Structures are given as structure tokens and as C-alpha cells.
DOTIKE-60294 format. One record per residue: residue number from 1; x negated, z negated, y of N, C-alpha, C in turn; residue in one letter. Coordinates in nm, 2 decimals. Each point is the difference from the previous one (the first is absolute). Layout:
<pts>
+-----+--------+--------+--------+--------+--------+--------+--------+--------+--------+-----+
!   n !   n_xx !   n_zz !   n_yy !  ca_xx !  ca_zz !  ca_yy !   c_xx !   c_zz !   c_yy ! res !
+-----+--------+--------+--------+--------+--------+--------+--------+--------+--------+-----+
! NUM !      X !      Z !      Y !      X !      Z !      Y !      X !      Z !      Y !   A !
...
+-----+--------+--------+--------+--------+--------+--------+--------+--------+--------+-----+
</pts>
This chain:
<pts>
+-----+--------+--------+--------+--------+--------+--------+--------+--------+--------+-----+
!   n !   n_xx !   n_zz !   n_yy !  ca_xx !  ca_zz !  ca_yy !   c_xx !   c_zz !   c_yy ! res !
+-----+--------+--------+--------+--------+--------+--------+--------+--------+--------+-----+
!   1 !  -0.08 !   0.00 !  -0.12 !   0.08 !   0.00 !   0.12 !  -0.09 !   0.00 !   0.13 !   X !
!   2 !   0.00 !   0.11 !   0.07 !  -0.08 !   0.01 !   0.12 !   0.09 !  -0.03 !   0.12 !   X !
!   3 !  -0.05 !  -0.08 !   0.09 !   0.07 !  -0.03 !   0.12 !  -0.09 !   0.04 !   0.12 !   X !
!   4 !   0.06 !   0.01 !   0.12 !  -0.07 !   0.05 !   0.12 !   0.03 !  -0.08 !   0.12 !   X !
!   5 !  -0.09 !   0.00 !   0.10 !   0.01 !  -0.07 !   0.12 !   0.02 !   0.10 !   0.12 !   X !
!   6 !   0.04 !  -0.05 !   0.11 !   0.01 !   0.09 !   0.12 !  -0.14 !   0.03 !   0.05 !   X !
!   7 !  -0.10 !  -0.07 !  -0.04 !  -0.14 !   0.02 !   0.04 !  -0.07 !   0.10 !  -0.10 !   X !
!   8 !   0.08 !   0.06 !  -0.09 !  -0.04 !   0.11 !  -0.09 !  -0.10 !  -0.05 !  -0.11 !   X !
!   9 !   0.03 !  -0.13 !  -0.04 !  -0.07 !  -0.04 !  -0.12 !   0.09 !   0.01 !  -0.12 !   X !
!  10 !  -0.05 !   0.03 !  -0.12 !   0.07 !  -0.01 !  -0.12 !  -0.04 !  -0.12 !  -0.08 !   X !
!  11 !   0.10 !  -0.05 !  -0.07 !  -0.02 !  -0.12 !  -0.08 !   0.05 !   0.02 !  -0.14 !   X !
!  12 !  -0.09 !  -0.01 !  -0.10 !   0.04 !   0.02 !  -0.14 !  -0.02 !  -0.14 !  -0.07 !   X !
!  13 !   0.11 !  -0.06 !  -0.03 !   0.00 !  -0.14 !  -0.06 !   0.00 !   0.01 !  -0.15 !   X !
!  14 !  -0.08 !  -0.09 !  -0.06 !   0.00 !  -0.02 !  -0.14 !   0.00 !  -0.15 !  -0.02 !   X !
!  15 !   0.12 !  -0.06 !  -0.02 !   0.02 !  -0.14 !   0.00 !  -0.03 !  -0.05 !   0.14 !   X !
!  16 !  -0.09 !  -0.10 !   0.02 !  -0.03 !  -0.05 !   0.13 !  -0.13 !   0.06 !   0.06 !   X !
!  17 !  -0.05 !   0.10 !  -0.06 !  -0.12 !   0.07 !   0.05 !   0.05 !   0.13 !   0.06 !   X !
!  18 !  -0.04 !   0.03 !   0.12 !   0.04 !   0.12 !   0.07 !  -0.13 !   0.08 !   0.04 !   X !
!  19 !   0.01 !   0.13 !  -0.03 !  -0.11 !   0.09 !   0.05 !   0.05 !   0.06 !   0.13 !   X !
!  20 !  -0.08 !   0.01 !   0.10 !   0.04 !   0.05 !   0.13 !  -0.10 !   0.11 !   0.04 !   X !
!  21 !   0.06 !   0.11 !   0.06 !  -0.07 !   0.11 !   0.06 !   0.08 !   0.06 !   0.11 !   X !
!  22 !  -0.05 !   0.11 !   0.06 !   0.08 !   0.06 !   0.10 !   0.06 !   0.13 !  -0.05 !   X !
!  23 !   0.11 !   0.03 !   0.06 !   0.08 !   0.12 !  -0.05 !  -0.06 !   0.13 !   0.03 !   X !
!  24 !   0.05 !   0.10 !  -0.07 !  -0.05 !   0.14 !   0.03 !   0.03 !   0.04 !   0.14 !   X !
!  25 !   0.11 !  -0.04 !   0.05 !   0.03 !   0.02 !   0.15 !  -0.11 !  -0.06 !   0.09 !   X !
!  26 !  -0.04 !  -0.12 !  -0.03 !  -0.10 !  -0.07 !   0.08 !  -0.13 !   0.07 !  -0.01 !   X !
!  27 !  -0.05 !   0.04 !  -0.12 !  -0.13 !   0.06 !  -0.01 !   0.00 !   0.14 !   0.07 !   X !
!  28 !   0.11 !   0.07 !  -0.01 !   0.01 !   0.13 !   0.07 !  -0.01 !  -0.02 !   0.15 !   X !
!  29 !   0.07 !  -0.10 !   0.05 !  -0.01 !  -0.03 !   0.15 !  -0.14 !  -0.04 !   0.04 !   X !
!  30 !  -0.07 !  -0.07 !  -0.08 !  -0.14 !  -0.04 !   0.03 !  -0.10 !   0.11 !   0.00 !   X !
!  31 !   0.02 !   0.09 !  -0.10 !  -0.10 !   0.11 !  -0.01 !  -0.11 !  -0.06 !  -0.10 !   X !
!  32 !  -0.12 !   0.07 !   0.00 !  -0.10 !  -0.04 !  -0.09 !  -0.05 !  -0.14 !   0.02 !   X !
!  33 !   0.01 !  -0.08 !  -0.10 !  -0.04 !  -0.14 !   0.00 !  -0.15 !   0.00 !  -0.02 !   X !
!  34 !  -0.07 !  -0.08 !   0.08 !  -0.15 !   0.00 !  -0.01 !  -0.05 !  -0.14 !  -0.02 !   X !
!  35 !   0.08 !  -0.11 !   0.01 !  -0.04 !  -0.13 !  -0.02 !   0.12 !  -0.09 !  -0.03 !   X !
!  36 !  -0.02 !  -0.10 !  -0.09 !   0.10 !  -0.10 !  -0.03 !  -0.06 !  -0.13 !   0.00 !   X !
!  37 !   0.06 !  -0.10 !   0.08 !  -0.04 !  -0.14 !  -0.01 !   0.10 !  -0.08 !  -0.07 !   X !
!  38 !  -0.04 !  -0.06 !  -0.11 !   0.09 !  -0.07 !  -0.09 !  -0.01 !  -0.15 !   0.02 !   X !
!  39 !   0.11 !  -0.07 !  -0.04 !   0.00 !  -0.14 !   0.01 !  -0.09 !  -0.07 !  -0.10 !   X !
!  40 !  -0.01 !  -0.13 !   0.02 !  -0.07 !  -0.09 !  -0.09 !   0.09 !  -0.04 !  -0.12 !   X !
!  41 !  -0.05 !   0.00 !  -0.12 !   0.08 !  -0.06 !  -0.11 !   0.02 !  -0.15 !   0.02 !   X !
!  42 !   0.12 !  -0.05 !  -0.03 !   0.04 !  -0.13 !   0.01 !   0.05 !  -0.04 !   0.14 !   X !
!  43 !  -0.01 !   0.10 !   0.10 !   0.06 !  -0.03 !   0.13 !   0.15 !   0.00 !   0.00 !   X !
!  44 !   0.06 !  -0.08 !   0.07 !   0.15 !  -0.01 !   0.01 !   0.05 !   0.07 !   0.12 !   X !
!  45 !   0.11 !   0.07 !  -0.01 !   0.06 !   0.07 !   0.11 !   0.15 !  -0.02 !   0.00 !   X !
!  46 !   0.05 !   0.01 !   0.12 !   0.15 !   0.00 !   0.02 !   0.04 !   0.14 !   0.03 !   X !
!  47 !   0.13 !   0.03 !  -0.04 !   0.05 !   0.13 !   0.03 !  -0.02 !   0.04 !   0.15 !   X !
!  48 !  -0.05 !   0.12 !   0.02 !  -0.03 !   0.04 !   0.13 !  -0.14 !  -0.02 !   0.05 !   X !
!  49 !  -0.08 !  -0.08 !  -0.07 !  -0.14 !  -0.02 !   0.04 !  -0.08 !   0.12 !  -0.03 !   X !
!  50 !  -0.10 !   0.02 !   0.09 !  -0.09 !   0.11 !  -0.02 !  -0.09 !  -0.04 !  -0.12 !   X !
!  51 !  -0.01 !   0.09 !  -0.10 !  -0.08 !  -0.03 !  -0.12 !  -0.12 !   0.09 !  -0.01 !   X !
!  52 !   0.02 !   0.13 !   0.03 !  -0.11 !   0.10 !  -0.02 !   0.00 !   0.09 !   0.12 !   X !
!  53 !  -0.11 !   0.08 !   0.02 !  -0.01 !   0.10 !   0.10 !  -0.04 !   0.13 !  -0.07 !   X !
!  54 !   0.07 !   0.11 !   0.05 !  -0.04 !   0.13 !  -0.05 !  -0.03 !   0.09 !   0.12 !   X !
!  55 !  -0.12 !   0.06 !   0.00 !  -0.04 !   0.08 !   0.11 !  -0.01 !   0.15 !  -0.05 !   X !
!  56 !   0.05 !   0.09 !   0.09 !   0.00 !   0.14 !  -0.03 !  -0.07 !   0.07 !   0.11 !   X !
!  57 !  -0.01 !   0.13 !  -0.01 !  -0.06 !   0.08 !   0.10 !   0.09 !   0.00 !   0.13 !   X !
!  58 !   0.13 !  -0.04 !  -0.02 !   0.09 !   0.00 !   0.12 !   0.01 !  -0.14 !   0.06 !   X !
!  59 !   0.00 !  -0.11 !  -0.08 !   0.03 !  -0.13 !   0.05 !  -0.03 !  -0.11 !  -0.10 !   X !
!  60 !   0.01 !  -0.12 !   0.05 !  -0.01 !  -0.12 !  -0.09 !   0.14 !  -0.06 !  -0.01 !   X !
!  61 !   0.04 !  -0.04 !  -0.12 !   0.13 !  -0.06 !  -0.01 !  -0.01 !  -0.12 !  -0.09 !   X !
!  62 !   0.09 !  -0.09 !   0.01 !   0.00 !  -0.12 !  -0.08 !   0.10 !   0.01 !  -0.12 !   X !
!  63 !  -0.04 !  -0.07 !  -0.10 !   0.09 !  -0.01 !  -0.12 !   0.05 !  -0.14 !   0.00 !   X !
!  64 !   0.13 !  -0.02 !  -0.01 !   0.06 !  -0.14 !   0.02 !   0.04 !  -0.05 !  -0.14 !   X !
!  65 !   0.01 !  -0.13 !  -0.01 !   0.05 !  -0.07 !  -0.12 !   0.15 !   0.03 !   0.00 !   X !
!  66 !   0.05 !   0.06 !  -0.10 !   0.15 !   0.02 !  -0.01 !   0.08 !  -0.12 !  -0.03 !   X !
!  67 !  -0.07 !  -0.10 !  -0.06 !   0.07 !  -0.13 !  -0.04 !  -0.11 !  -0.11 !   0.01 !   X !
!  68 !   0.05 !  -0.12 !  -0.02 !  -0.09 !  -0.12 !   0.00 !  -0.07 !   0.00 !  -0.14 !   X !
!  69 !  -0.13 !  -0.03 !   0.00 !  -0.07 !  -0.01 !  -0.12 !  -0.15 !  -0.02 !   0.01 !   X !
!  70 !  -0.07 !   0.01 !  -0.11 !  -0.15 !  -0.02 !  -0.01 !  -0.06 !   0.12 !  -0.06 !   X !
!  71 !  -0.11 !   0.05 !   0.06 !  -0.07 !   0.12 !  -0.05 !  -0.06 !  -0.04 !  -0.14 !   X !
!  72 !   0.03 !   0.08 !  -0.10 !  -0.06 !  -0.02 !  -0.13 !  -0.11 !   0.10 !  -0.03 !   X !
!  73 !   0.01 !   0.12 !   0.06 !  -0.10 !   0.11 !  -0.03 !   0.00 !   0.10 !   0.11 !   X !
!  74 !  -0.11 !   0.06 !   0.02 !  -0.01 !   0.11 !   0.10 !  -0.05 !   0.12 !  -0.07 !   X !
!  75 !   0.03 !   0.12 !   0.05 !  -0.04 !   0.13 !  -0.06 !  -0.14 !   0.03 !   0.06 !   X !
!  76 !  -0.11 !  -0.04 !  -0.07 !  -0.13 !   0.02 !   0.04 !  -0.04 !   0.15 !   0.00 !   X !
!  77 !   0.08 !   0.08 !  -0.07 !  -0.03 !   0.14 !   0.00 !   0.02 !   0.07 !   0.14 !   X !
!  78 !   0.08 !  -0.06 !   0.08 !   0.03 !   0.05 !   0.13 !  -0.13 !  -0.01 !   0.09 !   X !
!  79 !  -0.08 !  -0.10 !  -0.02 !  -0.12 !  -0.02 !   0.08 !  -0.10 !   0.11 !  -0.02 !   X !
!  80 !  -0.01 !   0.05 !  -0.12 !  -0.09 !   0.11 !  -0.03 !   0.07 !   0.14 !   0.02 !   X !
!  81 !   0.13 !   0.00 !  -0.01 !   0.07 !   0.13 !   0.01 !   0.13 !  -0.02 !   0.07 !   X !
!  82 !   0.00 !  -0.02 !   0.14 !   0.12 !  -0.03 !   0.07 !   0.10 !   0.12 !   0.00 !   X !
!  83 !  -0.05 !   0.12 !  -0.04 !   0.09 !   0.11 !  -0.01 !   0.11 !  -0.01 !  -0.10 !   X !
!  84 !  -0.02 !  -0.10 !  -0.09 !   0.10 !  -0.02 !  -0.10 !   0.14 !  -0.03 !   0.06 !   X !
!  85 !  -0.01 !  -0.06 !   0.12 !   0.13 !  -0.03 !   0.08 !   0.07 !   0.13 !   0.02 !   X !
!  86 !  -0.07 !   0.11 !   0.03 !   0.06 !   0.13 !   0.03 !   0.04 !   0.07 !  -0.13 !   X !
!  87 !  -0.09 !   0.00 !  -0.10 !   0.03 !   0.08 !  -0.12 !   0.09 !  -0.07 !  -0.10 !   X !
!  88 !   0.01 !  -0.13 !   0.00 !   0.08 !  -0.07 !  -0.10 !   0.06 !  -0.13 !   0.07 !   X !
!  89 !   0.08 !   0.02 !   0.11 !   0.04 !  -0.12 !   0.07 !   0.09 !  -0.09 !  -0.08 !   X !
!  90 !   0.08 !   0.05 !  -0.09 !   0.09 !  -0.09 !  -0.08 !  -0.05 !  -0.03 !  -0.14 !   X !
!  91 !  -0.13 !   0.03 !  -0.03 !  -0.05 !  -0.04 !  -0.13 !  -0.14 !  -0.06 !   0.02 !   X !
!  92 !  -0.11 !   0.08 !  -0.02 !  -0.13 !  -0.05 !   0.01 !  -0.04 !  -0.04 !   0.14 !   X !
!  93 !   0.07 !   0.03 !   0.10 !  -0.03 !  -0.03 !   0.14 !   0.06 !  -0.14 !   0.05 !   X !
!  94 !   0.05 !  -0.08 !  -0.10 !   0.05 !  -0.13 !   0.04 !  -0.10 !  -0.09 !   0.07 !   X !
!  95 !   0.04 !  -0.09 !   0.08 !  -0.09 !  -0.08 !   0.08 !  -0.03 !  -0.14 !  -0.06 !   X !
!  96 !   0.11 !  -0.07 !  -0.03 !  -0.02 !  -0.14 !  -0.06 !   0.12 !  -0.04 !  -0.08 !   X !
!  97 !  -0.02 !  -0.10 !  -0.08 !   0.10 !  -0.07 !  -0.08 !   0.02 !  -0.14 !   0.05 !   X !
!  98 !   0.12 !  -0.04 !   0.00 !   0.02 !  -0.14 !   0.04 !   0.11 !  -0.07 !  -0.09 !   X !
!  99 !  -0.03 !  -0.13 !  -0.02 !   0.10 !  -0.08 !  -0.07 !   0.10 !  -0.05 !   0.10 !   X !
! 100 !   0.13 !   0.05 !  -0.03 !   0.11 !  -0.03 !   0.10 !   0.04 !  -0.15 !   0.00 !   X !
! 101 !   0.02 !  -0.05 !   0.11 !   0.05 !  -0.14 !   0.01 !   0.15 !   0.00 !  -0.05 !   X !
! 102 !   0.08 !   0.10 !   0.03 !   0.14 !   0.01 !  -0.04 !   0.04 !   0.14 !  -0.04 !   X !
! 103 !   0.01 !   0.03 !  -0.12 !   0.04 !   0.13 !  -0.04 !   0.13 !   0.05 !   0.05 !   X !
! 104 !   0.09 !  -0.10 !   0.03 !   0.13 !   0.04 !   0.06 !  -0.01 !   0.07 !   0.13 !   X !
! 105 !  -0.11 !  -0.02 !   0.07 !  -0.02 !   0.06 !   0.13 !  -0.01 !   0.16 !  -0.01 !   X !
! 106 !  -0.03 !   0.04 !  -0.12 !   0.00 !   0.15 !  -0.03 !   0.13 !   0.06 !   0.04 !   X !
! 107 !   0.11 !  -0.07 !  -0.02 !   0.13 !   0.05 !   0.03 !   0.02 !   0.04 !   0.15 !   X !
! 108 !  -0.08 !  -0.06 !   0.08 !   0.00 !   0.03 !   0.15 !  -0.07 !   0.13 !   0.04 !   X !
! 109 !  -0.07 !   0.06 !  -0.10 !  -0.07 !   0.13 !   0.03 !   0.09 !   0.12 !  -0.03 !   X !
! 110 !  -0.04 !   0.12 !   0.05 !   0.08 !   0.12 !  -0.03 !  -0.03 !   0.06 !  -0.14 !   X !
! 111 !   0.11 !   0.06 !  -0.06 !  -0.03 !   0.08 !  -0.12 !  -0.04 !   0.14 !   0.05 !   X !
! 112 !  -0.03 !   0.08 !  -0.10 !  -0.05 !   0.14 !   0.04 !   0.10 !   0.08 !   0.08 !   X !
! 113 !   0.12 !  -0.01 !  -0.03 !   0.10 !   0.08 !   0.08 !   0.01 !  -0.05 !   0.14 !   X !
! 114 !   0.00 !  -0.13 !   0.02 !   0.01 !  -0.06 !   0.13 !  -0.12 !   0.03 !   0.08 !   X !
! 115 !  -0.12 !   0.00 !  -0.06 !  -0.13 !   0.03 !   0.07 !   0.00 !   0.15 !   0.04 !   X !
! 116 !   0.05 !   0.09 !  -0.09 !   0.00 !   0.14 !   0.03 !   0.10 !   0.03 !   0.12 !   X !
! 117 !   0.11 !  -0.07 !   0.00 !   0.09 !   0.01 !   0.12 !  -0.07 !  -0.06 !   0.13 !   X !
! 118 !  -0.07 !  -0.11 !  -0.02 !  -0.07 !  -0.05 !   0.12 !  -0.10 !   0.10 !   0.05 !   X !
! 119 !  -0.08 !   0.06 !  -0.09 !  -0.10 !   0.09 !   0.05 !   0.06 !   0.13 !   0.06 !   X !
! 120 !   0.11 !   0.04 !  -0.06 !   0.07 !   0.12 !   0.06 !   0.05 !  -0.03 !   0.14 !   X !
! 121 !   0.03 !  -0.12 !   0.03 !   0.04 !  -0.04 !   0.13 !  -0.11 !   0.00 !   0.10 !   X !
! 122 !  -0.13 !   0.00 !  -0.05 !  -0.12 !   0.00 !   0.09 !  -0.04 !   0.14 !   0.04 !   X !
! 123 !   0.05 !   0.10 !  -0.07 !  -0.05 !   0.13 !   0.02 !   0.09 !   0.08 !   0.09 !   X !
+-----+--------+--------+--------+--------+--------+--------+--------+--------+--------+-----+
</pts>
């Protein structure tokens, strides 16, 4: 079950562990990604906190915590190959995993249909 935020993050939950990345829409808007700054493992974040930074040839942008939780893993592959964000934004280009404080909070995020409607309203 993939959920989405208005900040263009996707969240794939497996129990109380969620994998987070940016959407295809976001990576296209950014252009070629050249650098990614990832969070520290075991750091705690609240929903809306800045967790990571992604820099492209166009701009720098923040990646926010979609929900409250603790970072359990980061995608070290992005440090060596930040272009994964462009080539595989919803698979190998994930940013971090976090243990969710409350899995019920996932219900407050958009499903794919709602996110697609949201993006359509931006264009």
C-alpha cells in the first residue's frame, strides 16, 4: 500500500516500517539530481520535519518526514549514485526507512488516485 504527501513523498509501509522516497512528479520537477544528503540512523522526526536534502542542476529541495518516527535505515547507494532518484524514484531511489510511531497516521495520507488528482490540479 503506497501513500503520498502533498510534498511529493511516497510512503510504502510494511507493518510499522515505512520506506520513503520522492515521487516521479517531484524528480521530473527537480531535473538531474547531483547530490543527496541523508538523515542519521536512529534520529527521531515528527511529521513535516526536514529529513533529507536533494540537490539537482536546477535547485535544492527538502525531503520531509511524512509521519512521526525514527530512522532505521538510509539508502547509501544514493550517496554514490544520486541519479537513482531520477532513474528509479519509486524503487531503488528510496531515501530512508523509518519505524512509524503510529501506523494509523498512514490513513491521513493520500492514496494513488487522490495524489494523481492533486498533481493534476498543479498543472
